Every structure is written in C-alpha cells, then in structure tokens.
VOLO-828823 format. One record per residue (C-alpha): z, y, x. Coordinates in pm, whole numbers. Last residue first. Layout:
rec c3=Z&c2=Y&c1=X;
...
This chain:
rec c3=-7713&c2=10837&c1=-3409;
rec c3=-7576&c2=10764&c1=-3753;
rec c3=-7507&c2=11056&c1=-3986;
rec c3=-7137&c2=11115&c1=-4037;
rec c3=-7163&c2=11485&c1=-3965;
rec c3=-6858&c2=11678&c1=-3852;
rec c3=-6742&c2=11988&c1=-4032;
rec c3=-6641&c2=12289&c1=-3826;
rec c3=-6311&c2=12430&c1=-3942;
rec c3=-6116&c2=12467&c1=-3618;
rec c3=-5773&c2=12629&c1=-3654;
rec c3=-5586&c2=12346&c1=-3489;
rec c3=-5812&c2=12149&c1=-3258;
rec c3=-6031&c2=11869&c1=-3391;
rec c3=-6009&c2=11546&c1=-3196;
rec c3=-6285&c2=11314&c1=-3305;
rec c3=-6296&c2=10941&c1=-3323;
rec c3=-6604&c2=10757&c1=-3206;
rec c3=-6623&c2=10426&c1=-3383;
rec c3=-6754&c2=10121&c1=-3197;
rec c3=-6962&c2=9846&c1=-3349;
rec c3=-6910&c2=9479&c1=-3260;
rec c3=-6726&c2=9398&c1=-3578;
rec c3=-6487&c2=9695&c1=-3550;
rec c3=-6384&c2=9869&c1=-3226;
rec c3=-6141&c2=10156&c1=-3278;
rec c3=-6082&c2=10475&c1=-3088;
rec c3=-5777&c2=10699&c1=-3078;
rec c3=-5679&c2=11058&c1=-3030;
rec c3=-5356&c2=11163&c1=-3189;
rec c3=-5274&c2=11488&c1=-3360;
rec c3=-4907&c2=11581&c1=-3382;
rec c3=-4938&c2=11920&c1=-3547;
rec c3=-5246&c2=11813&c1=-3734;
rec c3=-5595&c2=11766&c1=-3599;
rec c3=-5860&c2=11667&c1=-3847;
rec c3=-5997&c2=11315&c1=-3783;
rec c3=-6364&c2=11273&c1=-3856;
rec c3=-6515&c2=10935&c1=-3792;
rec c3=-6837&c2=10934&c1=-3597;
rec c3=-7059&c2=10629&c1=-3560;
rec c3=-7292&c2=10565&c1=-3271;
rec c3=-7081&c2=10499&c1=-2968;
rec c3=-7288&c2=10488&c1=-2652;
rec c3=-7541&c2=10233&c1=-2535;
rec c3=-7649&c2=10427&c1=-2232;
rec c3=-7999&c2=10554&c1=-2278;
rec c3=-8101&c2=10519&c1=-2641;
rec c3=-7899&c2=10289&c1=-2867;
rec c3=-8074&c2=9980&c1=-3001;
rec c3=-8148&c2=9999&c1=-3376;
rec c3=-7907&c2=9836&c1=-3620;
rec c3=-7866&c2=10153&c1=-3826;
rec c3=-7509&c2=10183&c1=-3696;
rec c3=-7654&c2=10208&c1=-3345;
rec c3=-7667&c2=9907&c1=-3115;
rec c3=-7507&c2=9757&c1=-2805;
rec c3=-7192&c2=9963&c1=-2778;
rec c3=-7045&c2=10152&c1=-2483;
rec c3=-6747&c2=10373&c1=-2540;
rec c3=-6699&c2=10738&c1=-2619;
rec c3=-6391&c2=10955&c1=-2670;
rec c3=-6501&c2=11275&c1=-2839;
rec c3=-6360&c2=11625&c1=-2810;
rec c3=-6396&c2=11912&c1=-3055;
rec c3=-6270&c2=12270&c1=-3017;
rec c3=-6429&c2=12318&c1=-2675;
rec c3=-6325&c2=12604&c1=-2445;
rec c3=-6028&c2=12418&c1=-2293;
rec c3=-6247&c2=12115&c1=-2233;
rec c3=-6506&c2=12323&c1=-2049;
rec c3=-6243&c2=12496&c1=-1836;
rec c3=-6061&c2=12172&c1=-1744;
rec c3=-6370&c2=11979&c1=-1640;
rec c3=-6315&c2=11620&c1=-1749;
rec c3=-6673&c2=11591&c1=-1869;
rec c3=-6932&c2=11426&c1=-2089;
rec c3=-7191&c2=11659&c1=-2240;
rec c3=-7316&c2=11559&c1=-2585;
rec c3=-7364&c2=11905&c1=-2739;
rec c3=-7006&c2=11922&c1=-2859;
rec c3=-6772&c2=11770&c1=-2601;
rec c3=-6746&c2=11421&c1=-2459;
rec c3=-6428&c2=11320&c1=-2282;
rec c3=-6406&c2=11148&c1=-1943;
rec c3=-6244&c2=10868&c1=-1743;
rec c3=-5964&c2=10829&c1=-1997;
rec c3=-5664&c2=10669&c1=-1826;
rec c3=-5460&c2=10987&c1=-1862;
rec c3=-5496&c2=10961&c1=-2238;
rec c3=-5150&c2=11071&c1=-2347;
rec c3=-5134&c2=11361&c1=-2101;
rec c3=-5486&c2=11491&c1=-2169;
rec c3=-5431&c2=11458&c1=-2542;
rec c3=-5098&c2=11640&c1=-2516;
rec c3=-5263&c2=11922&c1=-2324;
rec c3=-5515&c2=11956&c1=-2606;
rec c3=-5250&c2=11938&c1=-2875;
rec c3=-5022&c2=12210&c1=-2733;
rec c3=-5134&c2=12368&c1=-2407;
rec c3=-5428&c2=12450&c1=-2180;
rec c3=-5377&c2=12773&c1=-1989;
rec c3=-5655&c2=12731&c1=-1735;
rec c3=-5407&c2=12641&c1=-1457;
rec c3=-5230&c2=12395&c1=-1684;
rec c3=-5549&c2=12193&c1=-1705;
rec c3=-5601&c2=12202&c1=-1327;
rec c3=-5238&c2=12091&c1=-1261;
rec c3=-5230&c2=11803&c1=-1510;
rec c3=-5370&c2=11551&c1=-1264;
rec c3=-5142&c2=11660&c1=-980;
rec c3=-4835&c2=11628&c1=-1202;
rec c3=-4938&c2=11279&c1=-1310;
rec c3=-4993&c2=11180&c1=-947;
rec c3=-4649&c2=11313&c1=-857;
rec c3=-4489&c2=11117&c1=-1139;
rec c3=-4672&c2=10801&c1=-1032;
rec c3=-4563&c2=10845&c1=-668;
rec c3=-4200&c2=10884&c1=-777;
rec c3=-4217&c2=10567&c1=-988;
rec c3=-4382&c2=10374&c1=-705;
rec c3=-4108&c2=10481&c1=-462;
rec c3=-3839&c2=10393&c1=-715;
rec c3=-3967&c2=10036&c1=-752;
rec c3=-4043&c2=9978&c1=-381;
rec c3=-3783&c2=10121&c1=-142;
rec c3=-3501&c2=10190&c1=-385;
rec c3=-3532&c2=9894&c1=-621;
rec c3=-3641&c2=9651&c1=-349;
rec c3=-3359&c2=9724&c1=-102;
rec c3=-3103&c2=9461&c1=-210;
rec c3=-3382&c2=9207&c1=-256;
rec c3=-3445&c2=9221&c1=117;
rec c3=-3703&c2=9393&c1=334;
rec c3=-4064&c2=9398&c1=449;
rec c3=-4342&c2=9604&c1=294;
rec c3=-4719&c2=9636&c1=313;
rec c3=-4932&c2=9834&c1=70;
rec c3=-5201&c2=9647&c1=-118;
rec c3=-5576&c2=9673&c1=-174;
rec c3=-5689&c2=9697&c1=190;
rec c3=-5404&c2=9468&c1=291;
rec c3=-5057&c2=9533&c1=430;
rec c3=-4843&c2=9226&c1=490;
rec c3=-4588&c2=9147&c1=223;
rec c3=-4238&c2=9034&c1=315;
rec c3=-3935&c2=8945&c1=107;
rec c3=-3598&c2=8825&c1=241;
rec c3=-3307&c2=8718&c1=22;
rec c3=-3019&c2=8937&c1=147;
rec c3=-2901&c2=9018&c1=-206;
rec c3=-2868&c2=8646&c1=-269;
rec c3=-3025&c2=8532&c1=-600;
rec c3=-2730&c2=8445&c1=-825;
rec c3=-2856&c2=8484&c1=-1182;
rec c3=-2733&c2=8845&c1=-1199;
rec c3=-2919&c2=8922&c1=-875;
rec c3=-3241&c2=8783&c1=-1018;
rec c3=-3202&c2=8959&c1=-1352;
rec c3=-3148&c2=9298&c1=-1186;
rec c3=-3433&c2=9248&c1=-936;
rec c3=-3683&c2=9135&c1=-1199;
rec c3=-3584&c2=9420&c1=-1433;
rec c3=-3633&c2=9689&c1=-1168;
rec c3=-3984&c2=9568&c1=-1080;
rec c3=-4068&c2=9509&c1=-1447;
rec c3=-3983&c2=9871&c1=-1530;
rec c3=-4189&c2=10001&c1=-1237;
rec c3=-4482&c2=9780&c1=-1340;
rec c3=-4458&c2=9906&c1=-1698;
rec c3=-4472&c2=10266&c1=-1573;
rec c3=-4778&c2=10180&c1=-1363;
rec c3=-4947&c2=10030&c1=-1667;
rec c3=-4875&c2=10348&c1=-1862;
rec c3=-5022&c2=10544&c1=-1570;
rec c3=-5359&c2=10384&c1=-1632;
rec c3=-5627&c2=10533&c1=-1409;
rec c3=-5500&c2=10451&c1=-1060;
rec c3=-5706&c2=10651&c1=-811;
rec c3=-5419&c2=10828&c1=-640;
rec c3=-5187&c2=10532&c1=-700;
rec c3=-5409&c2=10290&c1=-506;
rec c3=-5162&c2=10161&c1=-249;
rec c3=-4866&c2=10206&c1=-480;
rec c3=-5045&c2=9997&c1=-742;
rec c3=-5074&c2=9704&c1=-501;
rec c3=-4719&c2=9749&c1=-375;
rec c3=-4585&c2=9744&c1=-730;
rec c3=-4781&c2=9431&c1=-817;
rec c3=-4652&c2=9250&c1=-506;
rec c3=-4293&c2=9358&c1=-575;
rec c3=-4311&c2=9229&c1=-932;
rec c3=-4459&c2=8897&c1=-820;
rec c3=-4197&c2=8845&c1=-549;
rec c3=-3917&c2=8931&c1=-790;
rec c3=-4058&c2=8694&c1=-1052;
rec c3=-4091&c2=8417&c1=-792;
rec c3=-3729&c2=8473&c1=-682;
rec c3=-3614&c2=8442&c1=-1042;
rec c3=-3797&c2=8121&c1=-1123;
rec c3=-3701&c2=7982&c1=-781;
rec c3=-3329&c2=8008&c1=-857;
rec c3=-3274&c2=7632&c1=-838;
rec c3=-3448&c2=7638&c1=-501;
rec c3=-3198&c2=7902&c1=-390;
rec c3=-2899&c2=7691&c1=-487;
rec c3=-3037&c2=7380&c1=-320;
rec c3=-3123&c2=7571&c1=-3;
rec c3=-2777&c2=7727&c1=17;
rec c3=-2606&c2=7389&c1=-26;
rec c3=-2835&c2=7230&c1=232;
rec c3=-2770&c2=7513&c1=480;
rec c3=-2394&c2=7476&c1=443;
rec c3=-2406&c2=7100&c1=499;
rec c3=-2641&c2=7139&c1=795;
rec c3=-2411&c2=7388&c1=966;
rec c3=-2113&c2=7157&c1=923;
rec c3=-2311&c2=6857&c1=1042;
rec c3=-2398&c2=7044&c1=1359;
rec c3=-2750&c2=7159&c1=1436;
rec c3=-3063&c2=7042&c1=1620;
rec c3=-3429&c2=7139&c1=1582;
rec c3=-3383&c2=7516&c1=1556;
rec c3=-3471&c2=7742&c1=1265;
rec c3=-3182&c2=7655&c1=1038;
rec c3=-3190&c2=7939&c1=781;
rec c3=-3400&c2=7736&c1=539;
rec c3=-3562&c2=7442&c1=714;
rec c3=-3634&c2=7326&c1=1070;
rec c3=-3707&c2=6953&c1=1117;
rec c3=-3403&c2=6751&c1=1222;
rec c3=-3180&c2=6649&c1=1513;
rec c3=-2814&c2=6601&c1=1427;
rec c3=-2510&c2=6737&c1=1609;
rec c3=-2157&c2=6609&c1=1543;
rec c3=-1924&c2=6910&c1=1518;
rec c3=-1847&c2=6832&c1=1155;
rec c3=-1667&c2=6519&c1=1274;
rec c3=-1763&c2=6172&c1=1141;
rec c3=-1448&c2=6028&c1=982;
rec c3=-1608&c2=5784&c1=740;
rec c3=-1533&c2=6023&c1=453;
rec c3=-1718&c2=6301&c1=641;
rec c3=-2020&c2=6077&c1=680;
rec c3=-2013&c2=5999&c1=309;
rec c3=-1976&c2=6367&c1=219;
rec c3=-2268&c2=6455&c1=448;
rec c3=-2487&c2=6199&c1=274;
rec c3=-2401&c2=6352&c1=-66;
rec c3=-2473&c2=6704&c1=65;
rec c3=-2817&c2=6594&c1=188;
rec c3=-2893&c2=6408&c1=-134;
rec c3=-2816&c2=6724&c1=-334;
rec c3=-3045&c2=6924&c1=-104;
rec c3=-3322&c2=6666&c1=-153;
rec c3=-3286&c2=6691&c1=-531;
rec c3=-3307&c2=7072&c1=-532;
rec c3=-3591&c2=7074&c1=-278;
rec c3=-3795&c2=6831&c1=-487;
rec c3=-3724&c2=7040&c1=-798;
rec c3=-3896&c2=7346&c1=-656;
rec c3=-3890&c2=7522&c1=-321;
rec c3=-3729&c2=7467&c1=21;
rec c3=-4069&c2=7418&c1=181;
rec c3=-4083&c2=7084&c1=7;
rec c3=-4155&c2=6895&c1=329;
rec c3=-3860&c2=7056&c1=508;
rec c3=-3629&c2=6955&c1=224;
rec c3=-3767&c2=6600&c1=225;
rec c3=-3717&c2=6569&c1=602;
rec c3=-3358&c2=6687&c1=563;
rec c3=-3297&c2=6426&c1=292;
rec c3=-3439&c2=6151&c1=510;
rec c3=-3219&c2=6261&c1=799;
rec c3=-2910&c2=6257&c1=578;
rec c3=-2991&c2=5916&c1=435;
rec c3=-3024&c2=5783&c1=791;
rec c3=-2681&c2=5925&c1=873;
rec c3=-2543&c2=5786&c1=547;
rec c3=-2648&c2=5428&c1=631;
rec c3=-2584&c2=5220&c1=323;
rec c3=-2495&c2=4849&c1=376;
rec c3=-2780&c2=4617&c1=283;
rec c3=-2843&c2=4515&c1=644;
rec c3=-2479&c2=4431&c1=699;
rec c3=-2469&c2=4216&c1=386;
rec c3=-2770&c2=4023&c1=512;
rec c3=-2613&c2=3982&c1=856;
rec c3=-2290&c2=3844&c1=698;
rec c3=-2456&c2=3582&c1=478;
rec c3=-2560&c2=3350&c1=759;
rec c3=-2211&c2=3312&c1=907;
rec c3=-2058&c2=3310&c1=562;
rec c3=-2265&c2=3009&c1=458;
rec c3=-2162&c2=2812&c1=768;
rec c3=-1797&c2=2908&c1=720;
rec c3=-1809&c2=2790&c1=361;
rec c3=-1974&c2=2459&c1=457;
rec c3=-1719&c2=2401&c1=733;
rec c3=-1435&c2=2460&c1=490;
rec c3=-1583&c2=2216&c1=237;
rec c3=-1619&c2=1942&c1=501;
rec c3=-1265&c2=1991&c1=628;
rec c3=-1130&c2=1962&c1=276;
rec c3=-1324&c2=1639&c1=217;
rec c3=-1208&c2=1490&c1=547;
rec c3=-848&c2=1579&c1=472;
rec c3=-872&c2=1426&c1=126;
rec c3=-1026&c2=1107&c1=262;
rec c3=-753&c2=1072&c1=522;
rec c3=-488&c2=1123&c1=262;
rec c3=-643&c2=857&c1=42;
rec c3=-687&c2=629&c1=342;
rec c3=-324&c2=668&c1=428;
rec c3=-225&c2=574&c1=75;
rec c3=-433&c2=255&c1=100;
rec c3=-264&c2=168&c1=426;
rec c3=78&c2=232&c1=279;
rec c3=0&c2=0&c1=0;
C-alpha cells in the first residue's frame, strides 16, 4: 500500500512539474510580444511633432496633433522623464531650432493647439488687414468710399472679435508690398492703429480733397449732398448731353443725369454711340432729394436730379 501511495505522490509531483514548465515556456515566448505592444510615449511625441510641422500649425490636424503631443508629454512626465530632456524635431510654432527640452515642447504644443483652434479668427484678421492694405495703396483713385468705410469697420471688428476669442495680441502678421497692395508687418495689437485707423484717416482726407473744387465754386445744399453721396460716380450728365465732373459746369446746371450703359433704346432699337440709358424718369428735388438709378428687365432708367426752384419739365420721349 505504501508503494502505491508513493506512486500517487510521484505522479502528482510529475504532473505539477510538467504544468509549471509549460507555463514558464509560454511566458518566455509571450513576454517579447507584450513588450512590443507596450506604448512608447517618446515615439508618440515625435510623431505628434512631425504632424504639427506637416500641418503648418493650422486646422484640425494641428489641433489633434497638439493634443497628442501634450498627451505623450504627460506619459513621459509620469514615467519620471525630466523636463530638461532634449528632443530632436522639425521646427514648428515658436520653436525654430531642431532640438528643444520637453518643457519647451509642451508649452509650444499647447500654444499651437490653442492658436489652431482660433484659425477662424486669425484668418478673418489676416483677410481684413489684406483688404485694408489694398485699399490704402489705391486710396487716391478709390471710387467707392462706402466700401472703404466698410473695410475700416471690418478691420476693427476682426481684431476685437479675435482678441476676445483668445487670439494672442502678439500674433504676428506680415504682408509684403505689391503693386496693388501696401506692405505692413506687425502684431494684432497694432493693427487697429497702424492699419484700420490709417485707412480711415486716408479716406477722410481723400473725401475732403474731392469736395474741395465743389466747395470752391460755392456749391451747397442738394447739389453738394449729391456729390457727397455719390462719390463713386465717375461722371454726371447735364442738359445738352455733356458728361462731366467739372465743378463749375455742375454748379451752373439745374438738372443732372446719372447714366449707365444699356443695349437698346426703349423703342427696341439699338442705342447710337455708347449704349446709354434711354428712358428718363422725372424726380423733382425736395429738401432731401436723392439721386438713384434703377435697372429693370434689361433696360436702364435715367433718374433726374432737379434742383430746388427749377421748373423745367422733362420729356419722357424715348431716345
């Protein structure tokens, strides 16, 4: 009986030994696989930095890459990697060199992510500044001062909304000078004074210069108002068919026309010479007379400004 009992024990020991060896064998081969699957935060960091550089720091890609960068930094920090550890990477954001500390990289990634999220606002500021610089370049020949006023308003609005949303005041903007655009280099903090206000001042001076010859001949009231309100008008037509912006001639004329090109006369016949407006609508001037023109169904009406005190009737006969 003792022999049989010994065999039982012996068999149990052999079975246990066999199972232990199998487990150790499996573990030996499983360990490398587990090691390979283990995350490498330093590699994740480098990949994130490459993605930021590839995105140019703009758009959703930059936002996601910046988040990944900060997440990789947090893992490295949790493992005990010091912030002084330097990492080689492609330049991006404010990091112009090829090697920086983890602390510097963390801060740059956060700033890049925030700025990329504000791209809508920075784009609007860039666009507003570009438009303002273009109009500033050609302000002396700019016809539509209302458009200039809108550009000034949009310039100020873009800056105010951008700063309120979190765009850094030191966000840099640069436009090289071109034949059709003035050049400028500065930060968002200086846009309103150096660009928006400068365009507004130039527009006011241009308006003053344009009115000077009309004021010099004593033009006032409705006529001066028409000149002011229609600063984009390239010319007016006076009685007799002459087109002019001459201050003396306009001051002496009681009727002005605004003319536009049209293909045919009201009768359906082609217009002679330049295809000018062919229908006349009378509009007596009142205290607040307005000059306007209206296009209807391919034909163009010529509206008439009649000065106060004038009593000449205007024919409606087609040209």
